[in-house]
C-alpha positions in Angstrom: 114.3 78.8 116.8 111.0 79.9 115.3 110.5 80.7 111.8 108.9 83.9 110.6 105.3 83.9 110.1 104.4 81.9 107.0 101.2 84.2 106.2 99.3 86.8 107.6 96.0 88.6 106.6 93.9 91.5 107.4 90.3 91.7 106.9 87.6 94.2 107.9 84.4 93.2 109.4 81.6 95.3 110.9 80.7 95.2 114.5 78.1 96.8 116.8 78.1 97.6 120.5 75.4 96.6 123.0 72.7 99.2 123.5 73.6 101.9 126.0 72.3 105.5 127.2 75.1 107.1 125.4 74.4 109.2 122.2 77.4 107.6 120.4 76.9 105.9 117.1 76.9 102.1 117.9 78.8 101.1 114.5 82.4 100.5 114.9 85.0 99.1 112.3 86.7 95.9 113.4 90.0 94.7 111.4 91.0 91.2 112.0 94.5 89.9 111.5 95.5 86.2 111.6 99.3 85.4 111.9 100.3 81.6 111.8 103.9 80.7 112.5 105.0 77.3 112.1 108.0 76.3 114.2 111.2 75.0 112.0 110.7 71.4 113.0 106.9 71.6 111.8 105.7 70.0 115.0 104.4 73.2 116.7 102.4 76.2 115.5 101.5 79.5 117.0 98.4 81.3 115.7 97.5 84.7 116.8 94.2 86.5 116.1 94.1 90.1 116.5 91.3 92.7 116.4 91.7 96.4 115.8 88.5 98.3 116.7 88.2 101.8 115.4 85.2 104.1 116.6 82.7 105.4 114.5 83.6 108.3 112.2 83.4 111.6 114.0 83.2 110.0 117.5 85.8 110.7 120.1 84.5 107.9 122.4 88.0 106.0 122.0 90.9 106.2 119.5 91.4 102.5 118.9 91.3 99.3 120.6 93.6 96.5 119.7 93.4 93.0 121.4 94.7 89.6 120.6 94.8 85.9 121.6 97.3 83.5 120.7 97.1 79.7 120.7 99.8 77.2 120.7 99.1 73.9 119.1 101.4 70.7 118.6 101.3 67.6 116.9 100.5 64.1 118.5 103.3 61.6 118.0 103.2 60.1 114.5 101.1 62.9 112.9 102.2 64.5 109.6 103.4 68.1 109.8 101.1 68.9 106.9 98.1 68.2 109.2 99.3 70.7 111.7 99.8 73.5 108.9 96.3 72.8 107.6 94.9 72.9 111.0 96.6 76.2 111.9 95.5 77.9 109.0 92.0 76.6 108.8 90.7 75.7 112.2 92.8 77.3 114.8 91.3 80.9 113.9 88.0 79.6 114.2 88.8 78.3 117.8 90.4 81.6 118.8 87.4 83.7 117.7 85.3 83.2 121.0 88.2 84.1 123.2 88.8 87.3 121.3 85.2 88.2 121.4 85.1 87.8 125.2 88.3 89.9 125.7 86.8 92.8 123.6 83.6 92.7 125.3 85.0 92.6 128.8 87.5 95.3 128.2 85.0 97.6 126.7 82.3 96.9 129.4 84.6 98.6 131.7 84.6 101.8 129.7 82.1 104.8 129.6 81.0 103.8 126.1 79.7 100.3 127.1 80.5 96.9 125.7 81.4 96.3 122.2 80.1 93.0 121.1 81.6 91.6 118.0 78.8 89.9 115.8 79.2 86.4 114.3 81.9 86.5 111.9 82.1 84.1 109.0 85.5 82.8 109.7 85.3 80.2 106.8 84.9 83.3 104.3 88.0 85.0 106.1 90.2 81.8 105.9 89.4 81.5 102.2 90.5 85.2 101.8 93.7 84.2 103.6 94.4 81.2 101.5 93.9 83.3 98.3 96.1 86.0 99.6 98.8 83.5 100.6 98.4 81.8 97.0 98.7 85.1 95.2 101.9 86.0 97.3 103.5 82.6 96.7 102.7 82.8 92.9 104.3 86.3 92.6 103.4 89.0 89.9 102.3 87.6 86.6 104.8 88.0 83.8 103.9 89.6 80.5 105.6 88.7 77.2 
């Protein structure tokens, strides 16, 4: 039985599409969501990286595009579960990003608007924000006396 996700974060990055003959503005908004689920025995982790792409304001090119990739990771015999947890939160999203980029580019290359190419994204900064978010959720609201 899998435990519920131990944390998730949503972040917004900007992306641009490849040049095309269309008169559509090429700036789109991209929200990234990372969900990490550690299985109860601590020996397997599932990491999902999802992007929600919104069209430029005032554009009717598309409503919204959502794509996700998921990776399944497990421990080698003898490894500590803490290593997997750290890997799933810090490295797995970085490994999944190129696959998500390919999915979005391929799907949109088949559309009338042309391919949307996600720019390089600073995943270290995103992971830091995720950790900060997770720590503040764990700490709970500050008590005033």
